[in-house]
N, C-alpha and C positions, 0 to 999 in steps of 0.2 A: 729822527726816530721812526718815521714811516718806512724808510728804506731798510731799517734794521729788521723789520718784520719779514721782508723778503729774504733776508740773510739768515733767518731762523735763530736770531740772538735777541736778548732783551733790548728794549728801545734805547736805554742809556748809551749803548755802544755806538748807536748812530750819531749821538752827540760827540763822542770822542773822535769818530771818523770825520766829523765836520770841523774839528778843531786842529788836531796835530798835523794832518796832511796840508792844510791851508797854510800854516806857518812855514812848513818846510818848502813848499812850492814857491812861496813869496820870496824866499832867499835864493832859490836855484833856477826857477823857471824863466823862460824867455818870452812867454806869451803874456803881454801886458793886460789883455782883456779876459784872460782865461780864469774861470772860477772852478776850483777843484773841490772834491769831497765825495759824498755818496752819489752813486750813479745807478739807475734802476737796472740796466743790463748787467753790470758787474754784480750787483746785489743778488739778482736772480741766479746768476751762474754760481756765485758763492753759496747761496742757499741750497742749490742742488748738491754741491759738493759736501756741505755740512750735513745734509740729510742722509747722504750716502755713508759718510764716515761715522756719524753719530745718529743713528735712526731712533725714532720715537719707539719706546717699548710697546709691544703688542697689547699688553694688558691695559695700558692707559691709566687714568686716575692716579697719578703719582702724588705722593705726599709732598709737603713743602720742602723737606730736606732732599728728597729724590729729585724734585724739579730743579732745585738749586744746583745739584751735582750734574744733572743733564745739561743745564744752561752753561755751567762752567766748562764742560767738555766741548760743547758747541762753540763757545767763544774761543777756546784754544784751537779748535779746528779751523775756524775762520781766520784767526790770527796767523796760523801756520800757512794757510793759502796766501795771505797777503805777504808773508815773509818770502815764500817761494816765488811769487810773481815779481816782487821787488828784486830778489837776487837774480832772477832771469833777466830783468831789464838792465841791471848793472852789468851782467855779463855781456849783453848786447851792446851796451855802451863801450865796454872795454874793447870789443871787436869792431867798434864803429859801424854798427849795423842799422843806423838810422834810415838807410835806404830801403829797409824792409817795409816801411810804410807804403811804398809805391805798389806793393803787391796786394794791398787791401784797397781795391778801387772804390770809387764813390758809390756805385750801385751796390756793391757788397756791403759797405758800411751802413748805408741807408736801409737796405733790406734787412740787415741784421737787427738794427735798432727797432724797425717797424714790427718785425716778427717777435722780437723780445717783448715789445709793448703788449702784444696780444697774450703772451705768456703771463705777464704781470697782471693783466686784467683778469684772466681766468684764475690765477693763483689767489687773487684777493676775494673771489666770490664766497668761499667759506667764511671769511671774516665779515663780509658784508651781511651775510644771512645768519650769522651766529651758529654755524655748523662746525662742530669739533671734528673735522675730517683730517686724516693723515695726509701729509704732503706727498704728491706723486713726483717721482724723479725718473730720469732715463727717457728712452724713446717713447713717443706717443703720450707723454705725461699730460699734455694739454687735454687730449681727448679722454684720458682716464679721469682727470679732475672733473671735466664736464659731466661725464657719466655718473661719477660719485655725487656731484652736486644735485643733478636731476633726480637721482634715486633718493637722496636724503632731503629733498626740498620740502616735503610735508612736515619735517621736524625743525624747520627754520624758526629762529627766535623773532617774534613780532617786535620786541623792543629794539633789538639791534637792527632789524630791517628798517624800522622807523627812523632810527638815528642815521643810518646810511643814506636813506632817501632824503632826509632834511639836509645832511651835509653836502651831498652831491647837488641838491637844488640850490645851495649857496655857492659852492666852489665853482661849478661849471659855468654859470652865468657870469661870475666875476672874471673868469679867464676870457670869455667871449667879449665882454665889454672892454677888457684890456686891449684886445686886438682891434676893436672898432675905434677906440679912442686914443690909441697909442700915437697917432699922428698929431694930436693936439699939442701945441708947444708947452702948455701948462700941465699936461697929464704926466703923472709918474706911474708907470706900469708896475714898478717894484712896490711902491707904496700902496697902490690899490690891491695888488695881489696879496701882500703881507697882511693888509687889513682884512681881506676876505678870509685868509687862513686863521687870523686871530679871532674873528667872529665865530668861525666854525668851532675852533678849539674851546673858546670861552663858553659859548652856549651849550655845547655838548657836555662840558665838564660841570657846569652849573646844574644842568638838567639831571645828570647822573647823580650828583651829590644830593640835591634836594629831594629827588624821588627814590633814592637808595636803589637804583637800578642794578647795581652790582650784586646786592644781596637778595633783592626780591625777584629779579628776573635773570640772574646769573650773567649779566652783561660783563664781558671781558674788558678790564681796564688796564691802564699802564702800570699803576701801582707806584710804589716808592722808587724814586730816582736817587741813587746814592750820590751824596754830595762830594765835591772834590774830584780828584783824578785817581785812576788805578795805579797800583804799584808797577813799575817796569818789570816785565817778565819775558824771558826768552821763550818763544814757542818751542814745543817739543820737537827736537830734531829727528826723533824716531818717526814722526808723521810725514817728513818731507818726501820719502820715496812714494808714499801713497797719494800725496797731493800734487805730484809733479805733472801728471796728465791734466789736472784741473788748472794748475798755475800757468802753464804755457799758453792756452787760449786766452786766459784773462790778461796776461802780459801783452799779448798781441792786440787784444781789443782796447786795453788801456792806452797803448801807444798810438794805435791807429785813430781812435776817436779824438784823443788829445791833440795829436799832431795835425790832423785834418781841420779840427776846430780852430786851433791856433793859427793855421795857415790862412783860413778864411778871413779872420779879423786882421791878420798881419797884412794881407793884400788890400783889405778895405782901408786901413789906416796907414799904409805906406811905411811899414817897417819889416824887418826880417826876423825869422826865428831859426834856431839851430836845432835840427831834428835830433842830433846826438846829445845835445845838452838837455833836450826834453826827455830823452831816455834816462839820463842821469837824475833829473829832477823827480820824475815819477818813480824811478827805481828807489832812490833814497827815501822818498815820501812813503812808499809802501813798506819798505824794509824797517825804517825807524818807527813808523806809527804802529806796526805790528807788535812792537815791544810794549805798547800801551793798550793792547787788546783791541786794536782797530781792525776792521775787515778791509778788503781791497777797495781802492779809491781811484778816481781819475777825474779828468775834466768832465763837466756836466753841461748838457745842451741848454736846459731850461734856465739854470741860474746864470750861465754865461750871458745868455740873451738879456735877462733881467738886469745884470750888472751893466751891460753896455747901454741899455735903454735908460738906466738911472744916471748915466754920465760918468761911470767909472772908467778911468783911462790908465790906471797903473795897478800893480798888485797891492798897493796900500789899501784898496777897497776891500781886499780879502781880510785885512787885519780888523776892519770894523765888524765884519761878520763873525770873526773869532771872538770879539768882545761880547757880542750878543750870546753866542754859545757859552762863553765863560760865565756870563751872568746867570744863565740857566743852571749851569753845573754848580755854581757856588751858592746861589740864593733863590732862584725861581723854581727849582725842581719840585718842591712840594705842591705847587699850584697845578702840576700835571698829574697828580695822583689819580684823580677821578676821570681822566680823559679816556673815553672808550677806544679800544683798539680798532673798532669799526671806522672811526673818524680817520685814523692813520691809514687804513685801507682806502678810504675815499680820497685822501690826499695823494696816495700812490697812483690811483686811477686817473685823477684829474691832471697829474703831472705828466701823464703819457700823451696828452692831447697833441703836442707838437710832433711826436713820433708817429702817431696814427695819421696825421695830415700829410705825412710824406708820400702817402699813396696817391695824393692828388697830382703828383708830378709824373705819374706813369703815362698818361696820354702824350705829354710832351716828350718824354723819354722814348716812346714808341716812334714818334715822328723823327726824332734826331738820330737815334741808333737802335735798330731792332736787336742787335747783338747785346747792347747794354740792357735793353729791356728783358731779354732772355736771362742774362746774369742776375738781374734784380729778382725776377720771378722764381728762378731755380733756388736762389739763396733763401728767399722768403719762405717758399714751400718747405725747404729742408729745415729751416729754423722752427717753423710751426709744427711740422709733423715729427721731426726727430728731437732735437734739443738745440740749445743755443750754441754750444761748443761744436757739436757735430755739424750743425748748419753752417757755422763759420768755415769749417774745413771743406765742406761740400762747395760753398760759394767760392772760396779761394781757388780750389782745384778746377772748378768749372770755368772761372774767369781766366785762369792761365791756359786752359784748353782752348778757349775761344781765340786767344792770341796766337797759339800754335796753329790752329786751323786756318786763321786768316792768312798766315804766312804761306800755307799750303795752297791757297786759292788765288794767289797773286798772278796776274797775267804779265808775261814778258811783252814789252811794247816795241813794235817796229817804228823807227823815227824817220821823218821826212823833213826837208828843208822848207821853211816858210819863205815864199817868193819875195825877193827884195830885202831879205834880212839874212843874218847869220845864225838864226835860231832854228833848232831842230825840235819838232813837236811830234807826239804820237800820231801816226797816220790815221787812226780811227777817229780823231777829233775833227778832221776836215778832209774833204776830197780835193782840196786845192794845194796840198803839200806836195813838193816835188821829190822824185826819186831819181837817182842815177843808176842805170842798169848795171848790175854786177856789184854794186855797193850795198851792203846790208848793215844798217845801224840798229842795234838792239839795246834796250834798256831793261835791266832786271831790278825792279824796285823793292827788294826785300833782302833780309840777311841770308847769307849763304852758309848753311850749316847742315848737319847730318839729316835733319828733318826735311830739307828742301833740295838736297842734292839730286834725288831721283827726278823730281819735277824739273829742275834746271837742265838735266841731261836730255829729257824728252823734248822740252820746248826748243832747245838749241838744235837738236837733231831735226826737228820738224822745220824750223826756219832755214837751216843751212842744207837740208836734204842729205844729211849724213846717214849712211847705212852702217852695217856691220863692217868693222875693219877700216872705218873712215872713208868708205866708198860713197860716191854720190848716188842718191836714189831719187826717182821722180817725186815731186810734191803733188800727190794725186788729189788731195782735197782742197787745193788752192785754185784760183782762177787761171785760165789758160795763159793769159799774158804774163802772169807771174812766173810761170815755168820757163818761159822762152829764153830768159837770160840767166845762166848759172851764176851763183855767187862767187866772185873772185876775191873780194875783201869783206871782212866782217869787223865792225867796230862794236865792242862790248862796253856799253856805258855802265859803270859801276857806282855812279853817284848815289844810288839808292841802296847799295850794299853797305849797311852800317857796320857789320862785322862778319867774319868768316872763321870757321873752325877748320881743323885738319882735314875732315872729310870733304868739306866744301872747297877748300884750297886744292886738294888733289883732283877734284872734278874739273876745275878750271885748267889745271896743268894737262890733264888728259884731253880736254877740249882743244887746247893749243896743239897738242901732238896730232890729234885726228884732223884738225884743219890743215896742218902742214902736210900730212900724208895725202889729203884730198886736193892739194894745190890751192888752198884758200889762205890768203894772207890774214893773220889774226892780229888785231890791234886792241889795246886796252886803254880806256879813257876814264878819267875822274875817279881813280881809286884813292881813298883816304890812306893816310900813312899806316894806320893799324892793319887794314886789309892788305895793303901792298907788302907790308912786312911779313904777314902770314903767308901770302902767295910766294914770296921770295924764299922763305924757309922751306916751303913745299917743293921747290925746284922749278919755279916758273922761268927763271933766267937760263935754265938749261934747255928750254924749248923755244924761247923768244929772245930777241936782243933788246937792250934798253931803248933802241930807236923805235920800238913798237909800243912803248908806253907813253901816254900823253896826259896832259893836265886837263884837257877839255875835249869835248866831242868835236867842236869846231876845228881844233888843231888836227885831230885824227882824220877827220873828213878831208881837210885841205891837203894833208900829207898823202892820203889815198888818191885824190884827184890829180895832184901835181906830180908826185914821184912815181906812181904806178901807171900814169897815163891812161886812166879810165876814160873811155869816150862813149858817146852815144847820146841820143836825145833824152832830155829830162821829161819824164812822164808823170802822170798822176796816179800810177798804179798803187793800190793799197793792198798790203798783205794782212790778212786777218785769219 
């Protein structure tokens, strides 16, 4: 019910979203420990889409009938978004696009959820303070909401502020105690947390009922929860073109969070998940549940952690949570009539604790990889300043750019022989590696494609002293003893070239031609089958013979030494 407030729909639809998707995922999902249902990030994204599609009237103060009509339109918009995201995930399943989860790296996902948690916190401030403010959407919505709250702060409701303070004073310490005592064998984190939530709900409801806070102080309450289930209803297909831009990022977030969370527990408990089957499970879950007026759903971080701590090892645990929701829908709904919405806002905020604490990992991330740290920060800043969906797009694009940039900055390594062995190591690692004058062994440890072809050409020209037209040129910026002996044989180690495209393959073919024109014997070593096939299709065998292709650097070097009769003392010259 608390997450339904983020979605801008009545609270009862949060119960529906905690029932139908869980049943469907139990039948189709492969994550044994995964708990599905309402998720704060998706609820926030859905709420922004709903507010854009069905905005609050400017005049406000709607009558009861007008409010019901507005709520019905918003429920339809949220269900249409769920239908669209489910359809997109089913399309991804049909195309077997489970691999797309790899493009949402861990820093992107964690920064996304951490930034979204800040959006959740700020969006709940009006409910905490009893301020009837319109919800801000679009870019800079967080700052617009903060400005509106600060402006309207003198008009805040003392009654709702008191309820919020008491609720947070109960919920936050309970969560902290859970973390401190979770290691105790007899401690049940789920039971303790549920007890804290129950106390907060019970005390607030009793206080509101006995003091008539809803009528005397205009405290916003949940009101009547309709019993039973809604009638199945197909969302308006006319809305689908309008919600496609919202459904796509939600589908990606749903799949990325669910797949990554399932993988974490699958690795921990030694079983495997099928990413494409997860696409099917969440696609069907969103698509079918949208027929029952549910909003988008996915795996949830907090409840999955609670499920594991409570000893749940199969999806049967989800069925027990469904029984609890079912009892509320059928019998216990009237007991929530006087529950203040401020308490639901407090539950939302306290549930974000785990997402906020992800920022504690930043110092360690800085020490491990500053590139990943930059991805985390760029994504987080984009999510906070722009919006969740735009921040996701910025994070994915920036993450992919870092991959491309890192392939551009790879150094080509000159290899030397470790004395007394047959191993060839980069010369810059040690001054004791041996070189044979006239033999140059180079390792290019990155994919060879259109983005790296220029760098590949420049590096090889520098090492082999190739000028225009394949002529030899002096290597002016290398040590004098490195220039003394011209290169007679070059061995190109392709073990690090994982793939090559047409542009990269043509660059290798041109290099072979230029080496032949310059009198340099060109040998190729350790090409995988895919790269070798691409090079062959590009015409490599028109420039070299099969005898110039080797399965290892050692074989190529031995061929160069024995067949070409390279002589001269072995030195420790290092080419840098």
